[in-house]
C-alpha positions in Angstrom: 67.7 68.3 45.1 64.4 69.9 44.2 64.8 71.1 40.7 62.5 71.6 37.8 62.9 69.7 34.5 64.7 72.6 32.8 67.0 73.0 35.8 67.9 69.3 35.8 68.8 69.5 32.1 71.0 72.6 32.5 74.7 71.9 31.6 77.7 73.3 33.3 77.9 76.1 30.7 74.2 76.9 31.3 74.9 77.4 35.0 77.9 79.5 34.1 75.7 81.7 32.0 73.3 82.0 34.9 76.2 83.1 37.1 77.4 85.5 34.5 74.0 87.1 34.3 73.8 87.3 38.1 77.1 89.1 38.3 76.1 91.4 35.4 72.9 92.4 37.3 74.9 93.1 40.4 77.5 95.2 38.6 74.8 97.2 36.9 73.1 97.9 40.2 76.4 98.8 41.8 77.3 101.1 38.9 74.0 103.0 39.3 74.4 103.3 43.0 78.0 104.5 42.5 76.8 107.3 40.2 74.1 108.3 42.6 76.5 108.5 45.5 79.1 110.3 43.4 76.5 113.0 42.6 75.3 113.2 46.3 78.8 113.0 47.9 79.6 116.8 47.9 76.4 117.4 49.8 76.8 114.7 52.5 80.6 114.5 52.9 81.0 117.4 55.4 77.9 116.7 57.6 78.1 112.9 57.6 81.7 111.6 56.8 83.4 114.6 58.6 80.7 114.9 61.3 82.9 113.3 64.0 85.6 116.0 63.5 83.4 118.6 65.2 81.8 119.1 68.6 78.5 119.5 66.8 78.4 115.7 66.2 75.3 114.4 67.8 77.1 111.8 69.9 79.3 114.4 71.5 76.3 116.6 72.2 74.4 113.6 73.8 77.4 112.9 76.2 77.9 116.6 76.9 74.2 116.9 78.0 74.9 114.2 80.6 77.4 116.4 82.3 80.5 115.1 84.0 80.0 111.6 85.1 82.5 109.1 86.7 84.6 107.1 84.2 83.1 109.2 81.4 85.3 111.4 79.3 84.5 115.1 79.3 82.6 115.9 76.1 81.7 119.4 77.3 84.4 121.0 75.1 82.2 122.9 72.6 85.4 124.1 70.8 86.5 120.6 69.7 87.3 120.6 66.0 89.8 118.8 63.9 91.0 120.1 60.5 91.4 117.5 57.9 94.2 118.4 55.5 95.1 117.2 52.0 98.8 116.8 50.9 98.4 115.0 47.6 97.1 116.6 44.4 94.7 113.9 43.4 93.6 112.8 47.0 90.3 114.7 47.0 89.2 113.3 43.7 90.3 109.8 44.6 88.6 110.1 47.9 85.4 111.2 46.1 85.6 108.1 43.9 86.5 105.6 46.6 83.9 106.9 49.2 81.2 106.8 46.5 82.2 103.2 45.7 82.2 102.0 49.3 78.9 103.6 50.0 77.4 102.1 46.9 78.9 98.7 48.0 77.2 98.9 51.3 73.8 100.0 49.9 73.8 97.2 47.2 74.7 94.5 49.8 71.1 93.4 50.2 70.7 93.2 46.4 73.8 91.1 46.1 72.5 88.8 48.7 69.2 88.6 46.8 70.9 87.7 43.5 73.0 85.1 45.2 69.9 83.7 46.8 68.2 83.4 43.4 71.2 81.7 41.9 71.6 79.0 44.6 67.9 78.6 45.5 67.1 75.9 42.8 69.8 73.6 44.1 68.4 73.5 47.7 65.9 71.3 49.5 62.8 73.1 50.9 64.1 73.0 54.5 67.5 74.3 53.3 65.8 77.2 51.4 64.1 78.3 54.6 67.4 78.2 56.6 69.4 80.0 53.9 66.8 82.7 53.5 66.8 83.3 57.2 70.6 83.3 57.3 70.8 85.8 54.4 68.3 88.1 55.9 69.9 87.9 59.4 73.4 88.6 58.0 72.2 91.7 56.1 70.5 93.2 59.2 73.4 92.4 61.5 76.0 93.9 59.0 74.1 97.1 58.8 73.6 97.2 62.6 77.3 96.7 63.1 78.2 99.4 60.6 75.8 101.8 62.4 77.4 101.0 65.8 80.8 101.6 64.2 79.8 105.0 62.8 77.7 106.2 65.8 80.0 104.9 68.7 83.2 103.2 67.9 84.7 105.5 65.3 83.8 108.9 66.9 85.1 107.8 70.4 88.3 106.3 69.0 88.9 109.3 66.7 88.3 111.8 69.4 90.7 110.1 71.8 93.5 109.7 69.3 93.3 113.3 68.1 93.3 114.7 71.6 96.2 112.4 72.7 99.5 114.3 73.0 103.0 112.9 73.3 104.5 116.4 73.6 103.3 120.0 73.8 105.2 121.0 70.7 103.5 118.4 68.5 100.6 119.7 66.5 98.1 117.1 65.1 97.4 117.6 61.4 95.2 114.7 60.2 95.7 113.7 56.6 92.6 113.0 54.5 93.8 109.6 53.5 94.5 108.6 57.2 91.1 109.8 58.3 89.2 107.9 55.5 91.2 104.8 56.1 90.3 104.7 59.8 86.7 105.7 59.0 86.1 102.7 56.7 88.3 100.3 58.7 86.4 100.7 62.0 83.0 100.8 60.5 83.5 97.7 58.3 85.2 95.8 61.1 82.2 96.4 63.3 79.9 95.2 60.5 82.0 92.0 60.2 82.1 91.6 64.0 78.3 91.7 64.1 78.2 88.6 61.9 79.5 86.6 64.9 76.0 85.1 65.7 75.6 83.9 62.1 79.1 82.4 62.2 78.2 80.5 65.4 74.9 79.3 63.8 76.8 78.0 60.7 79.4 76.2 62.9 76.7 74.7 65.0 75.0 73.4 61.8 78.3 71.8 60.9 78.5 70.2 64.3 81.6 72.1 65.3 80.2 74.0 68.3 77.1 73.8 70.6 75.4 75.7 73.4 77.3 73.8 76.0 80.6 74.6 74.3 79.9 78.3 74.2 78.7 78.3 77.8 81.8 76.4 79.0 84.2 78.9 77.3 82.2 82.0 78.2 84.9 83.3 80.6 87.6 82.7 78.0 85.4 84.6 75.5 85.0 87.5 77.8 88.8 87.9 78.1 89.2 87.7 74.3 86.4 90.2 73.7 88.0 92.6 76.3 91.4 92.3 74.5 89.7 92.9 71.1 87.8 95.9 72.4 91.0 97.4 73.8 92.6 96.9 70.4 89.7 98.6 68.6 89.6 101.5 71.0 93.1 102.3 72.4 91.6 104.8 74.9 92.6 104.1 78.5 89.2 105.1 80.0 86.8 102.3 81.1 83.8 104.1 79.5 85.1 103.9 75.9 86.2 100.3 76.5 82.8 99.2 77.7 81.0 101.0 74.9 82.8 98.6 72.5 82.9 95.6 74.8 79.2 95.4 75.6 77.8 95.1 72.1 80.3 92.3 71.2 79.6 90.5 74.4 75.9 90.7 73.8 76.6 89.2 70.3 78.3 86.3 72.1 75.2 85.8 74.3 73.0 86.0 71.2 75.1 83.3 69.6 74.5 81.0 72.6 70.7 81.5 72.1 70.6 80.7 68.4 73.0 77.7 68.2 71.6 74.2 68.7 72.2 72.0 71.8 
């Protein structure tokens, strides 16, 4: 390993102190971000977090502008609106706290990666440093891209379908705040994790577990699995919504083939 003289002489407890300082810096940064989001949350909660509950949401407007197309749901209903209700005394305060924390966690993700990089960097060879730096940068970009796709496409389409689905005419949908927020974070974070697929494929190829030929051979099997996964994420029966989720994940699989070694 490429280490300086001081690093070679560091004991286990010295490394533990370094790790403790790294965690301390991350927690301080996370706390500052949490306070910032907590202050800003009342101003952004309605337009951003609750944006998909109204026909004014930009995605709905974009699809409505396209008009009625084959296999595309009708987004022309300008009266679409879902009221989010609260049935627990402390739910709004706890939602304020938890939402601020999750937003702070997402924002501080690059800083966490940077602190982790600083901690492990001295123990790496020069060629390993380059690979790990690329991997960390790539994972951060892909995670944010996945979260964006989750917020812009997957969550709004899934939410709109489920709130407009009726089992009986006498049933009135009243969406609880906790239920809405649970689905909001679940779908967005799931898409963020799903977008790490190319990085996972790259790591597995470095370990010699998969190769380009392996991924190409099982491409048809992967398509079936991705289709099933897409159907689970978006239970809508229309092909348009299914393809909106299927295509990004399939493109991630093709990207994985490009970046893994032969």
